[in-house]
SETOR-111304 format. One record per atom (N, C-alpha, C): x negated, y, z negated. Coordinates in steps of 0.2 Angstrom, whole numbers, plus 5000, padded with zeros to 4 digits. Layout:
BEGIN
XYZ ...
//
This chain:
BEGIN
499649955000 500050014999 499550094998 499650105005 499550165003 499650215000 499050264998 498950304992 499650354994 499850384988 500550444989 500150504987 500250554990 499650624990 500250644982 499750674978 500250694973 500550764973 500750784980 501150824981 501850804982 501850744984 502450694986 502750664982 502550664974 502650624969 503450654967 503850604966 504450634963 504750594955 505250634952 505350614944 505850554944 505550504941 505850444940 505750384943 505350394948 505050334953 504450324950 504250234951 503850194947 503450164953 503650164959 503350134963 502550164967 502450204964 501750244968 501150214967 500750234972 499950224970 499650284973 499250304968 498850374969 498050354969 497550384972 496950384971 496650454970 496450464963 496150524962 495750524957 495550584957 494750574953 495050614946 494650584940 494850614933 494450674933 494550724931 494250774931 493950794924 494550764919 494350774913 494850764909 494750724903 495050694897 494950724892 495450734887 495350754880 495950724875 495650744869 496250714864 496650784862 497350764864 497650814863 498050814854 497650874851 497950864844 498150924841 498550924834 498850964830 498450994826 498151064827 497851084822 498051114816 498651134817 498851134809 499151074805 498950994807 499050954804 498450914805 497950944803 497350934804 497050894808 497150904814 496950904821 497150814822 497850814820 498250754820 498250724829 498150664830 498150644837 498950634838 498950674844 499650684847 499750634855 499350644858 499150604864 498350604866 498150564870 497650584875 497950604883 497750654884 497950694890 497250694895 497550694902 496850704905 497150754913 496850764917 496950794923 496450754930 497150734933 496850714940 496950764948 496350754952 496550794957 496450724963 496950754969 496750704974 496350734980 496250694986 495950734990 496150784997 496750814993 497150864996 496950944991 496650904985 496450954980 497150994976 497550934976 498050954972 497850924965 498150954961 498050934952 498750904949 498650864944 499250854941 498950824934 499350844929 499250814921 499450764920 499050724916 499350654914 499350634907 499750594902 499450584897 499650514894 499350494890 499550434886 499650434878 500150404878 500550414870 499750394866 499750414861 499350394855 499250324852 499950294854 500050194851 499650164857 499550204863 499050174866 498250194868 498150244864 497750274866 496950234866 496950194860 496250174860 496050114864 496750084867 496650044872 496450064880 496750114880 496850144888 496350194889 496150234885 495750284885 495050244886 494750194885 494150154888 494250124894 494950134899 494950114906 494750164910 494750234909 494650304913 494050324910 493550364913 493050404913 492950454917 492750524915 492850574918 492450574921 492550614926 492250614934 492450554940 492750504938 492650444941 493450444944 493350394950 494050414953 494250334954 494950314953 495250284953 496050274956 496250194957 496950204960 497150194953 497850224953 498450204948 499050184951 499250154949 499950124949 500350104944 500950094943 501550054939 501350114933 501450184936 501550234930 502150284930 502350324926 502950354926 502950424927 503250444932 503250524933 503950544930 503750614927 504150644921 504050724925 504650754920 504350824922 503750854917 503650914920 502850924917 503050964908 502550954905 502750974897 503151054897 503451064893 503551144893 503051204892 502651194889 502051224886 501351184886 500751234887 500051194887 499951154894 500251174898 500051144905 499551174908 498951114912 498351144913 498351124920 498751144924 498851144931 499651154933 499751184939 500551214941 500851164944 500751094943 501051034946 501751034941 502451044945 502951034940 503050964937 502650914940 502750844936 502150834933 502150774929 501550754925 501750664925 501150644924 501250574924 501050534918 501450474917 501350454909 501050384910 500250364909 500150284908 500250264902 500150184903 500450134896 500050074898 500250044894 499949974895 500049934900 500549954903 501049944908 500649934915 500250004914 500050024921 499350014924 499149994930 498649954935 498250014936 497550014934 496950054934 496450014938 496250054944 495650014947 495150064949 494450044947 494150114948 493850094956 493650154959 493550154965 492750174966 492350144970 491750154970 491550184976 492050194982 491750234989 491550294988 491050314988 490650384988 490850424994 491050394999 491250435003 491950465004 492250454998 492850494996 492850554997 493250594999 493050674998 493750714993 493450684987 493950724982 493650764977 493850834975 493250874973 493150844966 492750874963 492450864956 492750894951 493150954952 493450994946 494051024951 494651054948 495151094948 495251144945 495251214947 495351264941 495951314946 496251354942 496651394942 496751454939 496251484943 495751544940 496251594941 496151644936 496751714936 496151784936 496351824938 496151894938 496251904932 495651964929 495751994921 496452024921 496552054926 497152084926 497752064923 497852004925 498351954923 498451934915 497851954912 497951914905 498351934901 498452004901 499052024897 499852004897 499851994905 500551954903 500551864902 499951854899 499851784897 499851794890 499851834885 499851844880 500251814876 500051754872 500351714868 501051684872 500851664877 501251624883 501051584885 501151504881 500751474883 500851414887 501451434890 501651374896 501251344901 500651394904 500151384907 499351404902 498951354901 498351364898 497951414904 497451434902 497051484907 496351464909 496451474916 495551444918 495351524921 494751554917 494551624922 493851614923 493351654926 492651644927 492251714925 491851744923 491551774919 490751774920 490551834918 489951844917 489651834910 489351784908 489151774901 488751824897 488751874893 488351914891 488151904884 488451864880 488251874873 488551824871 488351794864 488451724860 488051734855 488651714849 488451704842 488051634840 487951624834 487751564832 488351534828 488351464826 489051434824 489151464816 489751494815 489751514809 490651474807 490851484801 491351444799 492151514798 492651474800 493251514799 493651484795 494051504788 494451464786 495251464789 495351414793 496051414796 496451344794 497051344792 497551304792 497151254787 497051304781 496851274775 496051234775 495651244780 495151204781 494651254783 493951244784 493551274787 493351234794 493351284797 493251254806 492651304809 492251244812 491751294816 491951334821 491551394822 491751434827 491051454830 491251504837 490651534840 490951574844 490651654845 490951694847 490551724853 490951734862 490651734867 490751804869 490651834874 490751874877 490651864885 491251864889 491051864896 491351934899 490951954905 491152014909 491351994915 491852024918 492352014923 491852064928 492052054936 491952084940 492152184940 492752174936 492952244934 492552274929 492052244926 491652274920 492052274915 492452224912 492852214907 492552164903 492452174896 492052124892 492652084888 492752024889 493251994884 493051944882 493051964875 492951904868 493051844868 492851794867 492951734868 492751694861 493251654857 493151614852 493251554855 492751494852 492751434854 492751384846 493151344846 493351314839 493051244840 492951224833 492551164833 492351134838 492351074840 491951034845 491551074850 491851114853 491751174858 491251214856 491351244849 490851284847 490051244846 490251184843 489651134841 489251124846 489551104852 489251084858 488951134863 489151214861 488851244864 488251284862 487651254867 486851274864 486851344867 486951394861 486551454862 485951474862 485451424860 484751424861 484551424869 484851364872 484751354879 485151394884 485651414881 486051464885 485551524885 485351554881 484751624881 484251594884 483951534885 483351514889 483451524897 484151484898 484251484905 484451554908 484751594904 484951684906 484351704907 483651694906 483151744907 483051724914 483251664918 482951644926 483551664929 484151674927 484751694930 485251704927 485751754930 486451774926 486851704926 487051704920 487551654918 488251664921 488551634925 489151634927 489651584924 489951594919 490351544918 491151524918 491351464921 492151464922 492351424915 492751454911 493051434905 493751424908 493851344905 494651304906 494851304901 495751304902 496051284898 496051324890 496151394892 496051434885 496851474884 496951474877 497651534876 497351584875 497751634877 497651704876 497951724870 497651764865 497851794859 497551874858 497851904853 497551974853 497051974845 496652014845 496252034838 496052094838 496352114833 496352204831 496052234838 496752224843 496952264846 496752244853 496152194853 495752164859 496252094861 496252104868 496452024872 495851984871 496051934868 495451864867 495651804870 495151754872 495251694874 494951634868 495451604869 495251554862 495351484865 494651434864 494951374867 495451324863 495451274866 495951224864 495551144865 495851084863 495551034863 495451014871 495651054875 495651034883 495051074886 494951114882 494351174887 493751144888 493451154895 492751154897 492551204898 491851214896 491451274900 490951244904 491051274910 490551274915 490151314917 489351304917 488951364918 488551334926 488551414930 488351414937 488451344940 489151324941 489351274945 489251304952 489151234955 488851254964 489551244967 490051304966 490751314968 490851384973 491451374977 491451454981 491651494975 492151484972 492351544967 491551574963 491151534961 490551554957 489951584962 489951564967 489551594973 489751674974 490551664976 490751724977 490651764970 490751754964 490751814959 489851824959 489551784959 488851794959 488651854963 488851834971 488851894975 489051974974 489551964969 489652044967 489652064962 489052024958 488852064952 488552124953 488652164948 488352244948 487452244948 487452204942 486752194940 486752144935 486052114936 486052044931 485652074923 486152034918 486152034913 485851984909 485451984903 485251934899 485751904894 485651844891 486251844887 485851854880 486451914876 485951924870 486351884864 486051874857 486151854852 486751914847 487351894845 487651934841 487551914834 487551954831 487451954823 488151914820 488051874815 488751854813 488851894809 489651894811 490151934807 490251944798 490151994794 490251984788 490851934786 491651944790 491951894788 491951834788 491351804793 491351734794 490951714788 490451754784 490251734779 490651724771 491251744771 491651744766 491751674764 491651654758 491851594754 492651574754 492751514754 493451474753 493751524748 493451524743 493751564736 494051624738 493351664740 493751744742 494151754748 494151714752 494751724757 495451694754 495451634749 496051624744 496451674742 495951724739 495851774734 496251854739 495851854743 496151924747 496951894751 496951844750 497551814755 498151824751 498251844746 498851854741 499251914743 499751914745 500151974748 500951984743 501052044742 501852064741 502252064748 502852054746 503252054753 503052124756 502952174752 502852244756 502252234759 501652204757 501052194759 501152164766 501652094767 501552064771 501852094779 502352124777 502952164782 502352224786 501852244782 501452274786 500852254788 500852184788 500052164792 500152184800 499552164803 499652174810 499752114813 500352114817 500452074822 500252004826 499652054829 499152024833 498551994828 498152054826 497652044821 497751984816 498351974813 498251934807 498751874809 498751854815 499251794817 498751734816 499051704814 498751644814 498451624806 498451704802 498151684796 498451664791 498351644786 498851604780 498951664773 499351674770 499351714766 499851684759 499551684754 500051674748 500551744743 501151684743 501451764742 502151724736 502151764731 502651734725 503251774728 503851744728 504551774729 505151724726 505651764728 506251724726 506651714732 507051644732 507451654738 508151684735 508351744741 508951774739 509451744742 509551714746 510051684749 509751644757 510151624760 510051574765 510451594772 510251614776 510651644784 510651584788 511251564789 511451504792 511751524799 511651594801 511951604808 511951564813 511151534813 511051504818 510951434816 511151414810 511351334808 510751324803 510751284800 510351254794 509851194797 510051164804 509751104804 509951114813 509251074816 509251074823 509051014825 509350994833 509050934835 508350924837 507850884832 507250874834 507050814838 506550824841 506150784844 505850724839 505950664840 505850614833 505050604833 504750614838 503750604838 503650664835 503850734840 503450774836 503750844834 504450824833 505050874828 504950944832 504850954839 505151004841 505751004843 506151064846 506851054847 507051014855 507550994854 507650954859 508450984862 508250984868 508951024873 509350964878 509950984880 510350924882 510350964890 510050944896 510150964901 510450914905 511250924908 511650874913 511350804910 511450774902 511450724900 510650694898 510250734901 509550724900 509150754893 508950714889 508550734885 507950764885 507650824883 507250854885 507050894879 506250884876 505750904872 505350964874 505351004871 504951074874 504251054874 504051024870 503450984871 503150914875 503550864873 503550814876 503850794884 504250844885 504650844891 505150784891 505550774896 506050714895 505950664890 506350644886 506350584881 506750554882 506750474881 506950414880 507350414873 507050424868 507350414860 507850464859 508250454856 508650494853 508450564847 508650614848 508450664843 508850654836 508450684832 508550684824 508650754822 509250764819 509250824812 508850834808 508450904809 507950924807 508050994803 507751004798 507951074792 507651114797 507851164796 507751254798 508051284794 507751314788 508051354785 507851434786 508151484786 508051544787 508251594779 507751584776 507851594769 507551674767 508051724765 507851784763 507351784758 506751794757 506451794751 506251864748 506251874742 506051944738 505651954733 505251994731 505152004726 505252094724 504852114720 504952174716 504852234724 504552214728 504252264733 504752274741 505152204740 505552224746 505652144747 506052134754 506152064755 506152054763 506051984766 505951964771 506151894773 506151864779 506351814783 505851764782 505851704779 505451654778 505751594781 505551554786 505751504789 505551444788 505751394783 505751334782 505951274785 505551214787 505851184790 505451104786 505951054788 505850984788 505550974781 505050934782 504950904774 504750954766 504651014769 504551074765 505451074760 505851074765 506651074763 506750994759 506450964761 506650894759 506450884750 505850904750 505550914744 505850944739 506351004742 506551044736 507151014736 507550974740 508250964740 508350904738 507950854740 507750784739 508350744743 508550764747 509050734753 508650724759 508750694765 508550704772 509050734775 508850784780 509350824784 509850774788 509450714791 509950654793 510550654789 510450634782 510950604778 511550664777 511050734776 511550774774 512050824780 511650804784 512050824791 512550784794 512650714790 513150654793 513650654788 513650704782 514350694778 514950724781 515250684778 516050714783 516050794782 515950814777 516250894775 515550944778 515050904781 514550964782 514750994788 514451064789 514651114794 513851144794 513651144801 512951164803 512951234801 513351294802 513251354799 513651374793 513851324789 513851334781 513351294778 513151344773 512551314767 512751254763 512651204764 512951144759 512751174751 513151154747 512851174739 512451134738 512051084738 511351064737 510851114739 511051134746 510351194747 510551244744 511051284742 511151344740 510951364732 510751274728 510451284722 509551314723 509451314728 508751334728 508851414727 509351444730 509551524730 509251544723 509151604722 508951614714 508251584712 507851544715 507251504712 506651544715 506251534709 505551584713 504951534714 504751544718 504351494721 503451524724 503051494724 502351514728 502351484735 502451524741 502351514747 501651534749 501551474755 501051504759 501251504766 501151584768 501651574774 501051614779 501351614785 501051654789 501551674795 501351734800 501651774805 502051714809 502651714809 503051694814 503051714821 502451674826 502351694834 503151694838 503451644836 503951644840 504451704840 504451754834 504851824836 504251874835 503751874839 503151924838 503252004840 503951994844 504152054848 504652084844 505052044839 505452084833 505152134830 505652204829 505152254825 505152234819 505352194814 505152154808 504752094808 504252084805 503852034805 504351974801 504351914804 504551864799 503951804798 504151764795 503451704792 503651644794 503251594794 503451524793 503051484786 503451454782 503051424777 502851374778 502251364776 501751294776 501651264771 501751304765 501851264759 502251304753 502651254749 502851294744 502851254736 502851304732 502551264725 503251294721 503451254716 504151274712 503751294707 504051374704 503951394698 504351374693 504051324688 504751294683 504551324677 505151364675 504851384667 504851334662 504451344657 504251294650 505051254648 504951204647 505551154645 506151164651 506151194656 506551184661 506551114665 507151074667 507051034670 507051044679 506351024682 506351044688 506751004693 507150974692 507550914697 508150984699 508150964705 508851014706 509450974707 509950984703 510750944703 510950944708 511150864710 511450854716 512250844714 512550884719 513450894717 513550834717 514050814712 514250754711 514550734718 515150744722 515350734726 514850704733 514250744733 513750714739 513450674736 513050674729 512950624726 513250554727 513850544726 514250494728 514250464734 514250494739 514150484745 513350464748 512950494745 512350474749 512050424744 512350404739 512050354734 512350284736 512950284741 513250224743 512850184747 512850114746 512450074750 512550054756 513150064757 513250064765 513150114769 513250184767 513050244768 512350224771 511850194767 511150194768 510950144772 511450104774 511350054779 511250064786 511750124788 511950144794 511050164797 510950154802 510250164804 510250254809 509850264808 509850344811 509950334818 509750284822 509950284829 510650254830 511050214825 511650214825 512050264825 511850304819 512250374819 512350424825 511550414828 511650474834 511950454840 511950374841 512150324847 512950344846 513250354839 513950364838 514150434841 513750464838 514050544841 513850534848 513450524852 513450534859 514150474861 514350444860 514750414861 515550444860 515550484855 516050534854 515850604859 515350604861 515250644865 515050724862 514850704858 514750764852 514250814857 514150874856 513750924862 513050914856 512450894859 511950924857 511750994857 511651014850 511451094851 510851114851 510751154859 510251164859 509651204856 509151194856 508351204853 508551284851 508451314844 508451384844 507751414844 507651474846 506851504845 506551484837 507051464834 506551464828 506351394828 506451344832 506351264832 505551264829 505351214825 504651214825 504051204830 503751224830 503351214835 502551194834 502351174839 501751124838 501251154843 500551164843 500051184846 499651134849 499551114855 499151064858 498451094858 498051094854 497451114854 496951064854 
//
């Protein structure tokens, strides 16, 4: 069977065979969960220079990852064609492929095949602003590397992470700060780079970056898919080099004072009142975590207290003409599950703000799963259940960060990543379960019903799946 060009793939069909080069492979991880593995992703390119993203679920990763190597050419068959991910796409193909233990992979040793070694979707520096905090497509860009720092550390998501700062200059003479994280920072040898730059200007192709803002400047930030190529023998790099105004050597930047702060100092400086939180810089402080002691004043359920979530990643699920689709995973076969999403109005003596609390954090407070509570006969998605109402008036210590899903709103809102109950001496910390709900939830027959059958009954009754809201929990594939 002849190979099908990537441009001619159609969703849902499985009888294809394609011949492609694996341009890169990476572990798609969640940095907010200690870099927990979500899947193993890769990018393929065919002899028509068409690229497509692929994925291997984490359950098959250990076995399947050994079958493909970066830079090699393979034929692939028995794979699934699905819609591309909603976010963190590495190319512009509208589809993606999924490999599993059922897939057939055969390496091709024919070196006469004319398949590109790389595939980039390079953008001009004028397009950077339009992609600020827009992660639908990750960004590829070419620039002249002019500065690099030594490895330093930053306290991010509750841990110290290695980082390295670069500066690239575009043809319009615009300097763009770049931050490399984790293995990208550790693997970028600044001494070797500085030595190479003494011989010739270093033209860097930076791939699959996110675009953020820091202290008013647009910056590039690496992801787990990022690759950095220096002085590649490609038309784009040669064209860039030929238009350089003048050669510059790479310089070493001094380590910034904030990189030298200890874990303890960072934690102390992060304590904020509500008033101070609301006056944070929505761009410079994005991604930072702060500690705030506040009381939950009330729960706003105008957009519900739960949403339909992907059972794998907990991102919101939508229903398009009967097809369930996760914003992160794309079309899914498993049924969604109810997942907590509380819009809590938190207050202290300085003011009040909207704190969003998801999933496990709510479960720890109310001691009831969203799956159980949403299935009660008296349950109403826009009415606060009595068991949740009982957290109102309680004081907690929250760890919060700016909610980037509402970054354009007039007032900042915040996502909760940790909550600690402040219990007065001699007070019972257990939240009393309302008697009628406790009776229903403790009924053994109620517990025997599986989550799958609950959701299947809902589908049979044609209960409409509530679309994902803008507050649905996000994941970052970095």
